[in-house]
C-alpha positions as CSV (number, residue, x, y, z in Angstrom):
1,M,37.2,39.2,-26.8
2,T,34.9,41.0,-24.4
3,M,33.6,39.6,-21.2
4,L,30.1,39.3,-22.7
5,S,31.5,37.4,-25.7
6,R,33.4,34.9,-23.4
7,I,30.3,34.4,-21.4
8,M,28.2,33.7,-24.5
9,V,30.8,31.2,-25.8
10,I,30.8,29.3,-22.5
11,A,27.1,29.4,-22.4
12,R,26.8,28.1,-25.9
13,R,29.3,25.3,-25.2
14,E,27.5,24.2,-22.0
15,F,24.1,24.3,-23.8
16,L,25.3,22.2,-26.7
17,A,27.0,19.7,-24.4
18,A,23.9,19.4,-22.3
19,V,21.4,18.8,-25.1
20,A,23.8,16.4,-26.9
21,N,24.2,14.4,-23.7
22,K,22.5,11.0,-23.6
23,A,21.1,11.8,-20.2
24,F,19.2,14.8,-21.7
25,L,17.8,12.7,-24.6
26,I,16.8,9.9,-22.2
27,S,15.1,12.4,-19.9
28,L,13.0,13.7,-22.8
29,L,11.7,10.2,-23.3
30,V,11.6,8.9,-19.7
31,M,9.9,11.8,-18.0
32,P,6.7,11.8,-20.2
33,L,6.7,8.0,-19.8
34,I,6.8,8.3,-16.1
35,M,4.0,10.8,-16.1
36,V,1.9,8.6,-18.4
37,L,2.6,5.5,-16.3
38,G,1.8,7.3,-13.1
39,A,-1.6,8.3,-14.5
40,W,-2.4,5.0,-16.2
41,L,-0.9,2.2,-14.1
42,P,-3.0,2.7,-10.9
43,G,-6.2,2.5,-13.0
44,A,-4.9,-0.4,-15.0
45,A,-3.8,-2.2,-11.8
46,G,-7.2,-1.5,-10.3
47,N,-8.9,-3.3,-13.2
48,L,-6.7,-6.3,-12.5
49,K,-8.0,-6.7,-8.9
50,S,-9.2,-10.2,-7.9
51,Q,-12.6,-11.2,-9.3
52,R,-13.3,-13.8,-6.6
53,E,-16.6,-13.7,-4.8
54,R,-16.5,-12.5,-1.2
55,T,-19.0,-13.1,1.6
56,V,-20.3,-10.6,4.1
57,A,-22.7,-11.1,7.0
58,I,-25.4,-8.6,8.1
59,I,-26.7,-8.7,11.7
60,D,-30.0,-6.9,11.7
61,R,-31.1,-6.2,15.3
62,T,-34.0,-3.9,14.4
63,P,-37.3,-5.3,15.8
64,G,-40.3,-6.6,13.9
65,A,-39.8,-7.0,10.1
66,S,-36.3,-5.6,10.4
67,T,-34.8,-3.5,7.6
68,R,-34.7,-6.4,5.2
69,A,-31.2,-5.2,4.2
70,R,-30.0,-8.5,2.7
71,E,-33.1,-8.9,0.5
72,T,-32.6,-5.3,-0.7
73,L,-29.0,-5.8,-1.6
74,E,-29.9,-8.9,-3.5
75,A,-32.6,-6.9,-5.3
76,V,-30.0,-4.3,-6.3
77,Q,-27.7,-7.1,-7.6
78,L,-30.6,-8.6,-9.7
79,N,-31.5,-5.1,-11.0
80,Y,-28.0,-4.4,-12.1
81,R,-27.5,-7.8,-13.7
82,E,-30.7,-7.5,-15.7
83,E,-29.6,-4.1,-17.1
84,G,-26.0,-5.4,-17.7
85,V,-24.5,-2.8,-15.3
86,S,-21.2,-3.6,-13.6
87,D,-21.1,-3.0,-9.9
88,P,-18.7,-4.1,-7.1
89,L,-21.8,-5.7,-5.4
90,D,-21.8,-8.4,-8.1
91,L,-18.7,-10.0,-6.4
92,I,-20.2,-9.9,-2.9
93,R,-22.5,-12.6,-1.4
94,V,-24.6,-11.4,1.5
95,E,-25.8,-13.7,4.3
96,D,-27.8,-13.1,7.5
97,G,-25.9,-13.1,10.8
98,A,-27.5,-14.5,13.9
99,T,-29.1,-12.2,16.4
100,A,-29.6,-12.4,20.2
101,A,-31.7,-10.3,22.6
102,D,-28.9,-10.3,25.2
103,D,-26.0,-7.9,24.4
104,Q,-23.4,-10.3,25.8
105,A,-24.7,-13.2,23.7
106,Q,-24.7,-10.9,20.7
107,L,-21.1,-10.0,21.4
108,A,-20.2,-13.7,21.4
109,I,-21.9,-14.0,18.0
110,K,-19.8,-11.1,16.7
111,Y,-16.6,-12.7,18.0
112,E,-17.4,-15.9,16.1
113,L,-17.9,-13.8,12.9
114,A,-14.6,-12.0,13.7
115,E,-12.8,-15.3,13.8
116,K,-14.2,-16.1,10.3
117,V,-12.9,-12.7,9.1
118,R,-9.5,-13.5,10.5
119,L,-9.5,-16.9,8.8
120,G,-10.6,-15.4,5.5
121,D,-14.0,-17.1,5.4
122,L,-15.7,-13.7,5.7
123,A,-14.6,-10.4,4.1
124,A,-16.4,-8.3,6.7
125,F,-19.6,-8.2,8.7
126,F,-22.1,-5.4,9.6
127,E,-24.4,-4.8,12.5
128,I,-27.6,-2.7,12.2
129,G,-28.3,-1.5,15.7
130,R,-31.4,-2.4,17.7
131,D,-32.5,1.3,17.8
132,A,-31.3,2.1,14.3
133,L,-34.8,3.1,13.1
134,D,-35.4,5.3,16.2
135,E,-35.3,9.0,15.3
136,K,-33.2,9.7,18.4
137,A,-30.6,6.9,17.7
138,N,-26.9,7.8,18.0
139,D,-24.5,7.2,15.2
140,S,-23.1,4.2,17.0
141,D,-26.6,2.6,17.1
142,I,-27.2,2.7,13.4
143,V,-24.7,0.7,11.2
144,T,-21.4,-0.7,12.5
145,Y,-18.8,-2.1,10.0
146,Y,-16.4,-4.8,11.2
147,S,-13.4,-5.5,9.0
148,G,-9.7,-6.3,9.5
149,A,-8.8,-4.6,6.2
150,A,-7.2,-1.1,6.4
151,F,-9.2,0.2,3.5
152,D,-11.6,-1.6,1.1
153,K,-13.2,0.9,-1.4
154,D,-15.5,-1.7,-2.9
155,M,-16.8,-2.8,0.4
156,M,-17.5,0.8,1.5
157,T,-19.3,1.8,-1.7
158,A,-21.1,-1.5,-2.5
159,V,-22.3,-2.5,1.0
160,A,-21.5,-0.1,3.8
161,A,-22.9,3.1,2.1
162,R,-26.0,1.2,0.9
163,L,-26.7,-0.3,4.3
164,A,-26.6,3.2,5.8
165,A,-28.9,4.4,3.0
166,I,-31.3,1.5,3.6
167,V,-31.6,2.3,7.3
168,Q,-32.3,6.0,6.6
169,L,-34.9,5.2,4.0
170,Q,-36.7,2.7,6.3
171,K,-36.6,5.3,9.1
172,S,-38.4,7.8,6.8
173,G,-41.0,5.2,5.7
174,P,-43.6,6.0,8.5
175,A,-43.7,9.6,7.3
176,N,-44.6,8.7,3.7
177,P,-48.4,9.0,3.1
178,L,-48.2,6.3,0.4
179,L,-47.3,3.8,3.1
180,W,-50.0,4.7,5.6
181,T,-52.4,2.1,4.3
182,R,-49.9,-0.7,5.1
183,A,-49.9,-2.5,8.4
184,N,-46.1,-2.3,8.4
185,R,-45.1,1.1,7.2
186,R,-41.8,0.1,5.7
187,Y,-40.5,-0.1,2.1
188,T,-40.2,-3.4,0.3
189,P,-36.8,-4.6,-0.8
190,V,-37.7,-3.8,-4.5
191,E,-38.8,-0.3,-3.5
192,L,-35.6,0.3,-1.6
193,A,-33.5,-1.1,-4.5
194,R,-35.0,1.4,-6.9
195,M,-34.4,4.2,-4.5
196,L,-30.8,3.2,-4.0
197,R,-30.2,3.6,-7.7
198,A,-30.3,7.3,-7.0
199,G,-27.1,6.8,-5.1
200,S,-26.0,6.4,-1.5
201,K,-23.2,8.9,-1.4
202,G,-23.2,11.1,1.7
203,Q,-24.7,8.3,3.8
204,T,-21.4,7.2,5.3
205,R,-21.7,9.7,8.2
206,W,-24.2,7.2,9.7
207,L,-21.6,4.4,9.4
208,V,-19.4,3.5,12.3
209,Q,-16.3,1.3,11.7
210,R,-14.9,-0.8,14.6
211,D,-12.0,-3.2,15.0
212,L,-12.8,-6.9,15.1
213,P,-14.1,-8.2,18.5
214,Q,-11.4,-10.0,20.5
215,R,-10.7,-11.5,23.9
216,D,-9.0,-9.4,26.6
217,A,-6.3,-10.6,29.0
218,A,-9.0,-12.2,31.2
219,G,-10.5,-14.2,28.3
220,A,-13.7,-12.1,28.1
221,I,-15.0,-11.0,24.7
222,V,-14.8,-7.3,24.2
223,D,-16.1,-5.3,21.2
224,G,-13.6,-3.6,18.9
225,N,-12.6,0.0,19.3
226,R,-14.2,2.6,17.1
227,V,-11.9,3.8,14.4
228,E,-11.7,6.4,11.7
229,S,-11.4,4.4,8.5
230,S,-9.9,7.3,6.5
231,L,-7.0,7.5,9.0
232,R,-6.7,3.7,9.3
233,A,-6.0,3.5,5.5
234,L,-3.0,5.8,6.1
235,V,-1.1,3.2,8.1
236,P,0.1,1.0,5.2
237,I,0.6,4.1,3.0
238,F,2.7,5.8,5.7
239,A,4.8,2.7,6.2
240,V,5.6,2.3,2.6
241,L,6.3,6.0,2.0
242,L,8.7,6.0,5.0
243,L,10.5,3.0,3.7
244,F,10.8,4.5,0.2
245,L,12.0,7.9,1.5
246,V,14.6,6.4,3.7
247,V,15.9,4.4,0.7
248,M,16.2,7.5,-1.4
249,V,17.7,9.6,1.4
250,G,20.1,6.8,2.5
251,A,21.1,5.2,-0.8
252,M,21.2,8.1,-3.3
253,P,24.0,9.9,-1.4
254,Q,26.2,6.8,-1.8
255,L,26.3,7.6,-5.6
256,H,27.4,11.1,-4.9
257,G,29.9,10.0,-2.3
258,V,31.6,7.5,-4.7
259,L,31.8,10.1,-7.4
260,E,33.3,12.6,-5.0
261,E,35.9,10.1,-3.9
262,K,36.8,9.4,-7.5
263,T,37.1,13.1,-8.4
264,N,39.3,13.9,-5.4
265,R,41.4,10.7,-5.8
266,I,40.4,9.6,-2.3
267,G,39.7,6.2,-3.7
268,E,43.4,5.6,-4.4
269,V,44.2,6.2,-0.7
270,L,41.3,3.9,0.4
271,L,42.5,1.1,-1.8
272,G,45.9,1.2,-0.2
273,S,44.3,0.1,3.1
274,A,41.3,-2.2,2.0
275,S,40.1,-4.3,-0.8
276,P,37.3,-3.0,-3.2
277,F,34.8,-5.5,-1.6
278,E,35.7,-4.3,1.9
279,I,35.1,-0.7,0.9
280,L,31.8,-1.6,-0.8
281,T,30.6,-3.6,2.1
282,G,31.6,-1.0,4.7
283,K,29.8,1.7,2.7
284,L,26.6,-0.4,2.5
285,L,26.7,-1.3,6.2
286,G,27.3,2.3,7.3
287,M,24.5,3.5,5.0
288,S,22.1,0.8,6.1
289,L,22.7,1.5,9.8
290,T,22.1,5.2,9.2
291,G,18.8,4.4,7.4
292,L,17.8,1.9,10.1
293,L,18.4,4.6,12.8
294,L,16.3,7.1,10.9
295,S,13.5,4.6,10.3
296,S,13.5,3.5,14.0
297,I,13.1,7.1,15.1
298,Y,10.2,7.8,12.8
299,L,8.7,4.4,13.4
300,G,8.8,4.8,17.1
301,G,7.1,8.2,16.9
302,A,4.5,6.8,14.5
303,L,3.7,3.9,16.8
304,F,3.4,6.2,19.8
305,M,1.0,8.5,18.0
306,G,-1.0,5.6,16.5
307,A,-1.4,4.0,20.0
308,R,-2.4,7.3,21.5
309,Y,-5.1,8.0,18.9
310,G,-6.3,4.4,18.5
311,L,-5.2,4.0,14.9
312,L,-3.3,0.7,15.3
313,G,-6.4,-1.5,16.0
314,D,-5.8,-5.0,14.8
315,M,-2.4,-4.2,13.3
316,R,-0.1,-7.2,13.4
317,A,2.2,-7.2,16.4
318,D,5.1,-8.2,14.3
319,L,4.6,-5.4,11.6
320,P,7.3,-3.1,13.0
321,L,9.8,-6.0,12.8
322,W,8.8,-6.7,9.2
323,F,9.2,-3.0,8.5
324,L,12.7,-2.9,9.8
325,L,13.7,-6.1,8.0
326,F,12.4,-4.9,4.7
327,Q,13.9,-1.5,5.3
328,V,17.4,-3.0,5.7
329,L,17.0,-5.3,2.7
330,A,15.8,-2.4,0.5
331,L,18.8,-0.3,1.6
332,L,21.2,-3.1,0.8
333,M,19.6,-3.9,-2.5
334,F,19.2,-0.3,-3.9
335,G,22.3,1.0,-2.1
336,S,24.5,-1.6,-3.9
337,M,23.0,-0.5,-7.2
338,F,23.6,3.2,-6.6
339,I,27.2,2.5,-5.6
340,A,27.7,0.4,-8.7
341,V,26.5,3.3,-10.8
342,G,28.7,5.8,-9.0
343,S,31.8,3.6,-9.4
344,A,31.2,3.1,-13.1
345,C,30.9,6.9,-13.8
346,S,33.3,9.8,-13.6
347,D,30.8,12.6,-13.1
348,M,27.2,13.3,-12.4
349,K,26.3,13.8,-16.0
350,Q,27.3,10.3,-16.8
351,A,25.6,8.9,-13.7
352,Q,22.2,10.5,-14.7
353,T,22.0,8.2,-17.7
354,M,22.8,5.0,-15.8
355,V,20.8,5.8,-12.6
356,T,17.5,6.1,-14.3
357,P,16.7,2.3,-14.3
358,V,17.6,2.1,-10.6
359,T,15.3,5.0,-9.8
360,L,12.5,3.5,-11.8
361,A,12.9,0.1,-10.1
362,A,12.4,1.9,-6.7
363,S,9.6,4.1,-7.9
364,V,7.3,1.9,-10.0
365,P,6.1,-0.2,-7.0
366,M,4.6,3.1,-5.5
367,M,2.2,3.3,-8.5
368,F,0.6,0.0,-7.4
369,M,0.1,1.0,-3.8
370,L,-3.6,1.8,-3.9
371,P,-4.8,-1.4,-5.6
372,V,-2.6,-3.5,-3.4
373,V,-3.9,-1.8,-0.2
374,E,-7.5,-2.2,-1.4
375,D,-7.2,-5.9,-2.2
376,P,-4.1,-7.1,-0.3
377,T,-5.0,-10.8,-0.5
378,G,-5.8,-10.9,-4.2
379,A,-3.7,-12.7,-6.8
380,V,-2.4,-9.4,-8.4
381,A,-1.1,-8.1,-5.0
382,R,0.4,-11.5,-4.2
383,T,2.2,-11.7,-7.5
384,L,3.5,-8.1,-7.5
385,S,4.8,-8.4,-3.9
386,L,6.9,-11.5,-4.8
387,I,8.9,-9.6,-7.5
388,P,12.1,-8.7,-5.6
389,P,12.5,-5.0,-6.5
390,A,8.9,-4.4,-5.4
391,T,8.8,-6.9,-2.5
392,P,10.0,-4.6,0.4
393,M,7.4,-2.0,-0.4
394,L,4.4,-4.0,-1.6
395,M,4.8,-6.9,0.9
396,L,5.0,-4.4,3.7
397,A,1.8,-2.7,2.3
398,R,0.0,-6.1,2.3
399,L,1.1,-6.9,5.9
400,A,-0.2,-3.6,7.1
401,A,-3.5,-3.7,5.1
402,A,-4.7,-7.3,5.4
403,P,-6.1,-8.8,8.6
404,R,-4.0,-11.9,8.1
405,L,-1.6,-13.2,5.4
406,P,-0.4,-16.8,5.1
407,W,3.0,-16.9,7.0
408,W,4.8,-18.3,4.0
409,E,4.2,-15.2,1.8
410,P,6.3,-12.7,3.7
411,V,8.9,-15.4,4.4
412,L,9.1,-16.3,0.7
413,G,9.3,-12.6,-0.1
414,T,12.2,-12.2,2.4
415,I,14.1,-15.1,0.9
416,L,13.7,-13.7,-2.7
417,V,14.9,-10.3,-1.6
418,L,17.9,-11.9,0.2
419,I,18.8,-13.7,-3.0
420,S,18.4,-10.4,-4.9
421,V,20.6,-8.6,-2.4
422,A,23.3,-11.3,-2.8
423,V,23.2,-10.9,-6.6
424,A,23.2,-7.1,-6.4
425,L,26.2,-7.2,-4.0
426,W,28.1,-9.5,-6.3
427,V,27.4,-7.4,-9.4
428,A,28.2,-4.2,-7.5
429,A,31.5,-5.6,-6.2
430,R,32.6,-6.6,-9.7
431,I,31.7,-3.1,-11.2
432,F,33.2,-1.3,-8.1
433,R,36.5,-3.2,-8.4
434,N,36.9,-2.3,-12.1
435,G,35.4,1.1,-12.1
436,Y,36.4,2.7,-8.8
437,L,39.6,4.2,-10.2
438,R,38.4,4.6,-13.7
439,Q,38.3,8.1,-15.2
440,G,37.1,9.5,-18.4
441,Q,34.2,8.3,-20.5
442,A,31.6,6.1,-18.9
443,P,31.8,2.4,-19.7
444,S,29.2,0.9,-22.0
445,F,26.9,-1.8,-20.7
446,R,28.8,-4.3,-22.8
447,T,32.0,-3.3,-21.0
448,M,30.4,-3.7,-17.6
449,L,29.1,-7.1,-18.6
450,S,32.7,-8.1,-19.4
451,W,33.7,-7.0,-15.9
452,L,31.2,-9.4,-14.5
453,R,32.8,-12.3,-16.4
454,Q,36.3,-11.5,-15.3
455,D,37.8,-13.9,-12.7
456,D,38.9,-12.6,-9.3
């Protein structure tokens, strides 16, 4: 037999072995499923967002007849409802905020509204500047958006962009010859509502977002810092992505490490010095400490850059601690699963079949990131964040995106994850004890269930 013939025989055998493997068949089904879920789940989860009505306040400091922004938004609501058109504005109730001639008194009013936002009585509030209708007005004097949320798409499109458009339309009113016969050359709310139907995209450049007003160390009320909302939205997303990547980088190698130890018979030497549970626990602790060190380095750098460029704003002071706690819990939970898979298999081909459910459990929560960040206090976000495999990521996203969460929610999430970690450790220890020295064909799920029922 020639060299080419031998190569072709080996190639044929490897090809047939690969396509006949269960991992190959499962991949054929799972990969398209993951792609479909990745495209469909975010939109479906977005449709499940809370339908509760939220209240916003508008402080209109323009002189005279003002911009009549509240009446205009209500006219837009009425117009859409009469035509049966669905719009995020349907779920927003608009009320007038108090105004004061003195800037310090106005700042006190904004502080009171900020407290309502922190307590959840208001979703956000807006301030239309005193000189907003002046042609020479700066961006900061037109519309200011105050919210503790990291990113709220509905609020930006339904209220913020329309307010900016209302101001610009009223500013252009005096130049319209059709209004010259009016004593007050401004559009009526109905006229503005009709013009807004043409869309308000592109108006957000006249919108300024600030952090909520607060008291400084001396007790004086200070206005919130100006922030870039597009960058602020990256804070919860960055935190969750960092947690997920550290889990993958820290936990996945445990599977390869256990397989290598089984292949090289290192496990037999280790078992001569320690029990299976001690080996498992040592591996998990070492891996968790490694992941914790990696997270701390990246987290420290992120906090330094965020503070330097003013991206932290009203971020919870305890958020870094919650991040590290959920990072360790996620490493323990998913790490024990990966070790259990590695100890039950003899090679990577076998592991590919069994590791898919674990990888899915870690990846699926990422598909719900956007709807959770947009509505962190909604019922859907709360429910999903209390399902243990998703709790470390989604609860962290809610803590980073919401101005304030009830204290019991992250505490309950932590307790549920701790219970899940204990169960995962117990299951992993049973599988590790029976499968660490096992060679040959991978055990069936029924066999592994029998391992769980065995007495110590």
